BAVO-515875 format. One record per residue: x, y, z of N, C-alpha, C in turn; residue number from 0; residue in three letters. Coordinates in pm, 1 decimal. Layout:
N
nu: X&nv: Y&nw: Z&cau: X&cav: Y&caw: Z&cu: X&cv: Y&cw: Z&num: NUM&residuo: ALA
...
***
This chain:
115
nu: -1716.5&nv: -766.8&nw: -520.8&cau: -1601.9&cav: -766.4&caw: -609.4&cu: -1477.2&cv: -814.0&cw: -536.0&num: 0&residuo: MET
nu: -1444.4&nv: -758.6&nw: -422.0&cau: -1327.4&cav: -799.2&caw: -346.8&cu: -1198.4&cv: -756.0&cw: -413.2&num: 1&residuo: GLY
nu: -1094.5&nv: -835.2&nw: -394.3&cau: -962.0&cav: -802.1&caw: -447.2&cu: -963.1&cv: -796.6&cw: -599.7&num: 2&residuo: ALA
nu: -883.7&nv: -705.8&nw: -656.9&cau: -877.0&cav: -697.8&caw: -803.0&cu: -809.8&cv: -821.7&cw: -861.8&num: 3&residuo: PRO
nu: -855.8&nv: -863.3&nw: -976.7&cau: -803.4&cav: -982.4&caw: -1043.4&cu: -667.2&cv: -954.5&cw: -1106.0&num: 4&residuo: ALA
nu: -584.3&nv: -1058.9&nw: -1120.9&cau: -459.4&cav: -1041.5&caw: -1194.8&cu: -487.8&cv: -980.9&cw: -1331.7&num: 5&residuo: PRO
nu: -402.8&nv: -888.7&nw: -1371.5&cau: -420.1&cav: -818.9&caw: -1498.2&cu: -489.2&cv: -684.3&cw: -1483.7&num: 6&residuo: GLY
nu: -548.2&nv: -658.2&nw: -1366.5&cau: -613.0&cav: -528.7&caw: -1343.2&cu: -508.2&cv: -418.4&cw: -1341.6&num: 7&residuo: THR
nu: -527.5&nv: -318.3&nw: -1425.2&cau: -437.4&cav: -203.3&caw: -1427.0&cu: -484.1&cv: -103.3&cw: -1322.6&num: 8&residuo: GLN
nu: -391.0&nv: -60.4&nw: -1237.2&cau: -424.0&cav: 34.2&caw: -1131.2&cu: -408.1&cv: 178.5&cw: -1177.3&num: 9&residuo: LEU
nu: -291.2&nv: 211.2&nw: -1231.6&cau: -264.2&cav: 345.7&caw: -1281.8&cu: -128.5&cv: 343.5&cw: -1350.7&num: 10&residuo: CYS
nu: -95.3&nv: 452.2&nw: -1416.3&cau: 37.5&cav: 465.6&caw: -1476.0&cu: 139.1&cv: 492.2&cw: -1365.1&num: 11&residuo: ALA
nu: 259.5&nv: 438.1&nw: -1379.6&cau: 366.7&cav: 463.4&caw: -1283.8&cu: 386.5&cv: 613.7&cw: -1266.5&num: 12&residuo: LEU
nu: 377.0&nv: 688.2&nw: -1374.4&cau: 399.1&cav: 833.3&caw: -1370.8&cu: 294.3&cv: 908.2&cw: -1288.1&num: 13&residuo: SER
nu: 183.3&nv: 843.4&nw: -1254.3&cau: 79.3&cav: 907.9&caw: -1174.0&cu: 110.5&cv: 908.1&cw: -1024.7&num: 14&residuo: GLU
nu: 214.3&nv: 834.9&nw: -984.2&cau: 256.2&cav: 834.1&caw: -843.9&cu: 393.3&cv: 899.2&cw: -837.9&num: 15&residuo: ILE
nu: 402.1&nv: 1008.8&nw: -762.7&cau: 531.2&cav: 1077.3&caw: -755.1&cu: 632.1&cv: 988.4&cw: -683.3&num: 16&residuo: ARG
nu: 759.7&nv: 1020.6&nw: -700.2&cau: 866.3&cav: 938.6&caw: -642.3&cu: 945.0&cv: 1020.8&cw: -541.2&num: 17&residuo: GLU
nu: 952.1&nv: 981.0&nw: -413.7&cau: 876.1&cav: 869.7&caw: -356.3&cu: 732.5&cv: 912.8&cw: -329.4&num: 18&residuo: PRO
nu: 645.0&nv: 818.2&nw: -328.0&cau: 504.8&cav: 850.4&caw: -302.9&cu: 420.1&cv: 725.4&cw: -293.2&num: 19&residuo: GLY
nu: 293.1&nv: 746.4&nw: -266.1&cau: 200.0&cav: 634.7&caw: -250.3&cu: 61.8&cv: 678.0&cw: -295.9&num: 20&residuo: ALA
nu: -18.7&nv: 578.3&nw: -328.4&cau: -155.7&cav: 606.6&caw: -371.9&cu: -246.2&cv: 491.6&cw: -329.4&num: 21&residuo: ARG
nu: -362.2&nv: 525.6&nw: -276.8&cau: -459.7&cav: 425.9&caw: -235.6&cu: -557.5&cv: 392.5&cw: -346.4&num: 22&residuo: GLY
nu: -613.2&nv: 272.0&nw: -339.8&cau: -711.4&cav: 224.5&caw: -437.7&cu: -821.9&cv: 150.1&cw: -363.7&num: 23&residuo: PHE
nu: -946.2&nv: 175.8&nw: -401.0&cau: -1061.8&cav: 106.6&caw: -344.3&cu: -1133.6&cv: 30.1&cw: -454.3&num: 24&residuo: LEU
nu: -1172.3&nv: -91.8&nw: -423.1&cau: -1249.4&cav: -174.5&caw: -515.4&cu: -1372.6&cv: -223.7&cw: -441.5&num: 25&residuo: PHE
nu: -1486.7&nv: -218.4&nw: -506.7&cau: -1610.0&cav: -267.4&caw: -447.0&cu: -1661.2&cv: -176.3&cw: -336.9&num: 26&residuo: GLY
nu: -1763.3&nv: -225.9&nw: -266.5&cau: -1821.1&cav: -149.4&caw: -156.0&cu: -1885.1&cv: -244.3&cw: -56.7&num: 27&residuo: GLU
nu: -1919.1&nv: -192.4&nw: 58.5&cau: -1979.8&cav: -274.6&caw: 163.0&cu: -1889.6&cv: -389.1&cw: 204.1&num: 28&residuo: GLY
nu: -1948.3&nv: -507.5&nw: 219.7&cau: -1870.8&cav: -625.0&caw: 260.6&cu: -1770.9&cv: -668.4&cw: 154.2&num: 29&residuo: LYS
nu: -1792.5&nv: -626.4&nw: 31.3&cau: -1703.7&cav: -662.9&caw: -79.3&cu: -1592.6&cv: -560.4&cw: -101.3&num: 30&residuo: GLU
nu: -1587.7&nv: -456.8&nw: -18.6&cau: -1487.9&cav: -350.4&caw: -34.1&cu: -1347.5&cv: -406.0&cw: -12.6&num: 31&residuo: ARG
nu: -1256.8&nv: -366.4&nw: -100.6&cau: -1116.6&cav: -405.3&caw: -89.1&cu: -1032.5&cv: -278.9&cw: -99.3&num: 32&residuo: PHE
nu: -952.8&nv: -252.9&nw: 3.4&cau: -874.7&cav: -130.0&caw: 17.2&cu: -726.2&cv: -166.4&cw: 10.1&num: 33&residuo: ASP
nu: -654.4&nv: -105.0&nw: -82.1&cau: -512.1&cav: -134.5&caw: -98.8&cu: -437.1&cv: -6.4&cw: -131.7&num: 34&residuo: MET
nu: -303.2&nv: -14.4&nw: -129.5&cau: -223.2&cav: 100.3&caw: -170.2&cu: -94.6&cv: 53.3&cw: -235.6&num: 35&residuo: PHE
nu: -38.5&nv: 143.1&nw: -315.7&cau: 86.8&cav: 117.9&caw: -387.0&cu: 187.2&cv: 223.6&cw: -343.8&num: 36&residuo: VAL
nu: 310.4&nv: 181.2&nw: -318.0&cau: 419.0&cav: 273.2&caw: -285.9&cu: 520.1&cv: 269.1&cw: -399.3&num: 37&residuo: VAL
nu: 555.8&nv: 385.8&nw: -448.1&cau: 660.1&cav: 395.1&caw: -551.1&cu: 791.0&cv: 432.9&cw: -483.6&num: 38&residuo: ARG
nu: 895.1&nv: 358.4&nw: -517.3&cau: 1029.5&cav: 389.9&caw: -470.5&cu: 1122.3&cv: 368.3&cw: -588.2&num: 39&residuo: HIS
nu: 1171.5&nv: 479.6&nw: -642.9&cau: 1248.1&cav: 472.9&caw: -767.0&cu: 1155.6&cv: 432.1&cw: -879.5&num: 40&residuo: GLY
nu: 1201.6&nv: 340.4&nw: -961.0&cau: 1119.1&cav: 290.9&caw: -1070.7&cu: 1053.8&cv: 157.7&cw: -1036.5&num: 41&residuo: ASP
nu: 1046.1&nv: 126.4&nw: -907.8&cau: 978.1&cav: 3.3&caw: -867.3&cu: 861.7&cv: 38.3&cw: -774.5&num: 42&residuo: SER
nu: 772.5&nv: -57.5&nw: -757.4&cau: 654.7&cav: -37.3&caw: -673.5&cu: 629.9&cv: -160.1&cw: -586.6&num: 43&residuo: VAL
nu: 569.0&nv: -136.6&nw: -471.8&cau: 520.1&cav: -243.9&caw: -386.5&cu: 375.2&cv: -211.0&cw: -352.5&num: 44&residuo: THR
nu: 296.5&nv: -313.1&nw: -326.4&cau: 155.3&cav: -291.4&caw: -295.3&cu: 116.6&cv: -374.8&cw: -174.2&num: 45&residuo: ALA
nu: 25.5&nv: -320.2&nw: -95.3&cau: -18.6&cav: -386.0&caw: 27.0&cu: -167.9&cv: -364.0&cw: 47.7&num: 46&residuo: TYR
nu: -228.8&nv: -455.4&nw: 123.2&cau: -364.6&cav: -434.1&caw: 172.3&cu: -357.9&cv: -316.9&cw: 269.8&num: 47&residuo: VAL
nu: -451.9&nv: -225.1&nw: 260.4&cau: -452.7&cav: -106.8&caw: 346.2&cu: -518.9&cv: -139.8&cw: 480.0&num: 48&residuo: ASN
nu: -444.6&nv: -213.3&nw: 562.9&cau: -495.4&cav: -251.8&caw: 694.3&cu: -379.0&cv: -274.2&cw: 789.5&num: 49&residuo: GLU
nu: -379.9&nv: -203.8&nw: 900.6&cau: -276.4&cav: -220.8&caw: 1002.3&cu: -293.6&cv: -357.3&cw: 1069.4&num: 50&residuo: CYS
nu: -185.4&nv: -435.1&nw: 1084.7&cau: -198.0&cav: -565.9&caw: 1149.2&cu: -222.0&cv: -556.8&cw: 1300.2&num: 51&residuo: PRO
nu: -217.1&nv: -436.8&nw: 1355.9&cau: -243.2&cav: -418.2&caw: 1498.7&cu: -389.0&cv: -380.7&cw: 1523.9&num: 52&residuo: HIS
nu: -433.3&nv: -272.1&nw: 1460.2&cau: -567.1&cav: -218.8&caw: 1487.8&cu: -670.3&cv: -257.9&cw: 1381.8&num: 53&residuo: ALA
nu: -624.3&nv: -317.1&nw: 1271.3&cau: -711.8&cav: -357.1&caw: 1160.3&cu: -790.1&cv: -238.4&cw: 1103.7&num: 54&residuo: PHE
nu: -726.3&nv: -121.7&nw: 1106.8&cau: -782.6&cav: 0.5&caw: 1050.0&cu: -700.4&cv: 40.4&cw: 928.3&num: 55&residuo: THR
nu: -755.4&nv: 124.1&nw: 840.0&cau: -674.1&cav: 175.2&caw: 729.2&cu: -553.0&cv: 250.5&cw: 784.2&num: 56&residuo: PRO
nu: -444.0&nv: 246.8&nw: 710.5&cau: -320.5&cav: 309.3&caw: 757.3&cu: -324.8&cv: 461.5&cw: 752.3&num: 57&residuo: LEU
nu: -393.1&nv: 517.3&nw: 654.1&cau: -387.9&cav: 661.8&caw: 635.7&cu: -512.5&cv: 730.7&cw: 690.9&num: 58&residuo: GLU
nu: -492.2&nv: 855.0&nw: 738.2&cau: -603.0&cav: 940.3&caw: 780.2&cu: -645.4&cv: 1028.5&cw: 664.3&num: 59&residuo: THR
nu: -549.7&nv: 1077.4&nw: 589.1&cau: -572.4&cav: 1163.7&caw: 473.3&cu: -545.6&cv: 1083.9&cw: 347.2&num: 60&residuo: TRP
nu: -618.3&nv: 1108.4&nw: 240.7&cau: -599.2&cav: 1031.9&caw: 116.5&cu: -452.8&cv: 1028.3&cw: 71.0&num: 61&residuo: PRO
nu: -404.9&nv: 909.2&nw: 43.6&cau: -272.4&cav: 883.9&caw: -13.7&cu: -155.8&cv: 922.0&cw: 77.3&num: 62&residuo: ASP
nu: -178.2&nv: 944.4&nw: 206.2&cau: -71.2&cav: 980.0&caw: 300.7&cu: -29.3&cv: 854.9&cw: 378.3&num: 63&residuo: LYS
nu: 49.1&nv: 770.5&nw: 311.9&cau: 92.0&cav: 643.8&caw: 370.3&cu: 235.6&cv: 647.2&cw: 421.7&num: 64&residuo: PHE
nu: 312.5&nv: 749.9&nw: 385.5&cau: 455.0&cav: 752.1&caw: 416.4&cu: 487.9&cv: 847.6&cw: 530.9&num: 65&residuo: LEU
nu: 600.7&nv: 819.1&nw: 597.0&cau: 651.5&cav: 908.5&caw: 700.7&cu: 689.4&cv: 1041.9&cw: 638.1&num: 66&residuo: THR
nu: 718.5&nv: 1140.8&nw: 721.2&cau: 757.7&cav: 1272.1&caw: 668.8&cu: 883.7&cv: 1262.3&cw: 583.8&num: 67&residuo: MET
nu: 974.9&nv: 1171.2&nw: 619.4&cau: 1096.9&cav: 1150.7&caw: 540.4&cu: 1069.4&cv: 1072.4&cw: 412.6&num: 68&residuo: ALA
nu: 949.4&nv: 1018.4&nw: 399.6&cau: 904.1&cav: 941.4&caw: 283.2&cu: 989.0&cv: 817.7&cw: 255.1&num: 69&residuo: GLU
nu: 1044.5&nv: 759.9&nw: 362.3&cau: 1127.7&cav: 641.3&caw: 344.9&cu: 1071.2&cv: 517.7&cw: 415.0&num: 70&residuo: ASP
nu: 954.7&nv: 533.3&nw: 479.4&cau: 888.3&cav: 421.8&caw: 545.8&cu: 737.5&cv: 444.7&cw: 540.2&num: 71&residuo: GLU
nu: 662.4&nv: 337.9&nw: 560.7&cau: 516.2&cav: 345.5&caw: 569.2&cu: 480.0&cv: 367.8&cw: 715.7&num: 72&residuo: ILE
nu: 378.7&nv: 450.9&nw: 740.5&cau: 335.9&cav: 476.7&caw: 878.2&cu: 185.3&cv: 456.1&cw: 892.3&num: 73&residuo: ILE
nu: 146.0&nv: 398.7&nw: 1004.2&cau: 4.0&cav: 386.8&caw: 1037.4&cu: -34.9&cv: 510.8&cw: 1117.0&num: 74&residuo: CYS
nu: -133.7&nv: 582.6&nw: 1068.8&cau: -173.2&cav: 706.4&caw: 1135.7&cu: -248.8&cv: 681.9&cw: 1266.3&num: 75&residuo: SER
nu: -294.9&nv: 559.9&nw: 1290.6&cau: -370.3&cav: 531.8&caw: 1412.8&cu: -280.5&cv: 526.6&cw: 1535.7&num: 76&residuo: THR
nu: -175.0&nv: 446.3&nw: 1531.8&cau: -87.0&cav: 432.2&caw: 1647.8&cu: 60.1&cv: 456.0&cw: 1616.3&num: 77&residuo: HIS
nu: 93.2&nv: 501.4&nw: 1496.4&cau: 230.7&cav: 536.6&caw: 1462.7&cu: 321.5&cv: 419.5&cw: 1430.9&num: 78&residuo: GLY
nu: 267.4&nv: 303.0&nw: 1403.0&cau: 351.4&cav: 189.2&caw: 1365.3&cu: 425.9&cv: 221.6&cw: 1235.9&num: 79&residuo: ALA
nu: 550.5&nv: 176.2&nw: 1227.6&cau: 637.0&cav: 202.2&caw: 1112.3&cu: 664.9&cv: 70.3&cw: 1041.1&num: 80&residuo: ILE
nu: 654.5&nv: 72.4&nw: 907.5&cau: 674.3&cav: -46.9&caw: 825.2&cu: 777.2&cv: -19.7&cw: 716.6&num: 81&residuo: PHE
nu: 857.9&nv: -121.7&nw: 683.6&cau: 949.2&cav: -113.1&caw: 569.4&cu: 868.2&cv: -103.5&cw: 441.3&num: 82&residuo: ASN
nu: 914.7&nv: -21.2&nw: 348.1&cau: 847.4&cav: -11.7&caw: 218.6&cu: 862.9&cv: -141.7&cw: 140.6&num: 83&residuo: ILE
nu: 982.2&nv: -199.4&nw: 140.0&cau: 1011.5&cav: -314.0&caw: 55.0&cu: 943.1&cv: -443.5&cw: 91.4&num: 84&residuo: GLY
nu: 925.6&nv: -469.0&nw: 222.3&cau: 867.0&cav: -597.9&caw: 261.7&cu: 747.2&cv: -585.9&cw: 355.7&num: 85&residuo: ASP
nu: 711.6&nv: -463.8&nw: 396.5&cau: 594.5&cav: -443.6&caw: 481.1&cu: 611.5&cv: -482.4&cw: 626.7&num: 86&residuo: GLY
nu: 734.5&nv: -516.3&nw: 669.0&cau: 759.5&cav: -557.6&caw: 806.9&cu: 751.2&cv: -437.4&cw: 900.7&num: 87&residuo: LEU
nu: 678.8&nv: -453.3&nw: 1011.6&cau: 670.2&cav: -348.1&caw: 1112.9&cu: 797.7&cv: -349.6&cw: 1196.0&num: 88&residuo: CYS
nu: 865.9&nv: -236.0&nw: 1200.3&cau: 992.2&cav: -224.6&caw: 1273.0&cu: 978.9&cv: -144.9&cw: 1401.5&num: 89&residuo: THR
nu: 865.0&nv: -77.6&nw: 1420.5&cau: 844.4&cav: 3.8&caw: 1539.6&cu: 694.9&cv: 21.5&cw: 1562.8&num: 90&residuo: SER
nu: 655.2&nv: 15.5&nw: 1689.3&cau: 514.5&cav: 36.1&caw: 1721.6&cu: 450.4&cv: -87.7&cw: 1780.0&num: 91&residuo: GLY
nu: 319.2&nv: -83.7&nw: 1800.0&cau: 250.1&cav: -192.0&caw: 1870.2&cu: 243.6&cv: -324.7&cw: 1795.3&num: 92&residuo: PRO
nu: 279.6&nv: -326.4&nw: 1668.5&cau: 275.5&cav: -453.3&caw: 1593.4&cu: 413.7&cv: -493.0&cw: 1541.8&num: 93&residuo: CYS
nu: 519.1&nv: -451.7&nw: 1613.2&cau: 655.6&cav: -485.1&caw: 1573.4&cu: 668.2&cv: -634.5&cw: 1546.2&num: 94&residuo: THR
nu: 729.1&nv: -666.6&nw: 1431.9&cau: 748.2&cav: -805.4&caw: 1392.1&cu: 639.2&cv: -859.9&cw: 1302.1&num: 95&residuo: GLY
nu: 524.3&nv: -793.3&nw: 1296.0&cau: 417.3&cav: -834.4&caw: 1204.7&cu: 435.8&cv: -761.4&cw: 1072.4&num: 96&residuo: LYS
nu: 369.2&nv: -808.6&nw: 969.4&cau: 384.7&cav: -749.2&caw: 836.4&cu: 251.0&cv: -712.5&cw: 774.9&num: 97&residuo: SER
nu: 256.5&nv: -613.8&nw: 687.2&cau: 142.7&cav: -582.5&caw: 602.2&cu: 124.5&cv: -697.2&cw: 503.3&num: 98&residuo: LEU
nu: 4.9&nv: -714.6&nw: 451.6&cau: -21.8&cav: -819.6&caw: 353.0&cu: 13.0&cv: -765.7&cw: 215.0&num: 99&residuo: ILE
nu: 111.3&nv: -829.2&nw: 151.2&cau: 158.2&cav: -785.0&caw: 19.6&cu: 61.5&cv: -826.5&cw: -90.6&num: 100&residuo: ALA
nu: 55.3&nv: -743.8&nw: -192.7&cau: -23.2&cav: -772.0&caw: -312.9&cu: 74.7&cv: -769.8&cw: -429.6&num: 101&residuo: ILE
nu: 82.7&nv: -876.3&nw: -509.0&cau: 179.2&cav: -878.3&caw: -619.0&cu: 140.7&cv: -781.1&cw: -730.5&num: 102&residuo: PRO
nu: 234.4&nv: -694.8&nw: -766.1&cau: 214.6&cav: -601.1&caw: -876.7&cu: 338.9&cv: -600.0&cw: -964.5&num: 103&residuo: VAL
nu: 318.5&nv: -562.8&nw: -1089.5&cau: 428.3&cav: -545.1&caw: -1184.0&cu: 406.4&cv: -412.7&cw: -1255.8&num: 104&residuo: ILE
nu: 511.6&nv: -366.7&nw: -1321.8&cau: 499.3&cav: -252.0&caw: -1410.9&cu: 503.7&cv: -307.8&cw: -1552.1&num: 105&residuo: ILE
nu: 394.7&nv: -290.5&nw: -1625.3&cau: 380.6&cav: -344.4&caw: -1760.3&cu: 352.0&cv: -229.1&cw: -1855.6&num: 106&residuo: ASP
nu: 449.7&nv: -199.0&nw: -1941.5&cau: 435.8&cav: -86.7&caw: -2035.1&cu: 398.2&cv: 42.3&cw: -1963.6&num: 107&residuo: ASN
nu: 462.5&nv: 66.7&nw: -1848.5&cau: 440.2&cav: 189.1&caw: -1773.8&cu: 317.8&cv: 189.0&cw: -1685.3&num: 108&residuo: GLY
nu: 241.9&nv: 78.9&nw: -1685.0&cau: 120.6&cav: 69.0&caw: -1603.0&cu: 144.7&cv: -23.4&cw: -1483.3&num: 109&residuo: MET
nu: 102.1&nv: 20.1&nw: -1365.6&cau: 108.1&cav: -65.1&caw: -1247.0&cu: -10.4&cv: -160.9&cw: -1255.4&num: 110&residuo: ILE
nu: 21.8&nv: -290.8&nw: -1254.1&cau: -77.3&cav: -394.2&caw: -1282.9&cu: -71.2&cv: -503.9&cw: -1177.3&num: 111&residuo: THR
nu: -186.6&nv: -553.3&nw: -1134.8&cau: -191.8&cav: -667.4&caw: -1043.3&cu: -135.8&cv: -789.0&cw: -1117.1&num: 112&residuo: ILE
nu: -42.6&nv: -859.9&nw: -1050.7&cau: 14.8&cav: -979.5&caw: -1114.3&cu: -37.4&cv: -1104.9&cw: -1044.1&num: 113&residuo: SER
nu: 13.9&nv: -1220.2&nw: -1085.2&cau: -31.4&cav: -1349.8&caw: -1031.4&cu: 9.5&cv: -1366.9&cw: -887.7&num: 114&residuo: GLN
***
């Protein structure tokens, strides 16, 4: 299956607390695609769930993608810190690299993969 197709509805915006994040898995085995969505206010950003340094999932516990202050994304493997808005690593072993963004929109209250 791989990455979800444009138009795929992930969940209702109201299902992710503000601020908060939620992970999504599509497919399995070699076709597995792991991503997450971060809600900040009434907007959302989405990224592939893979650290650009260690190539591991960012979270150790389900849906725990944010720092304790809930204002940045953190990789639980080596503590790299990423901006929520653009995925740029600002601290840690991959400083200057970015998470891979996935285009999403909010359509009638639903977080949806866009073009």
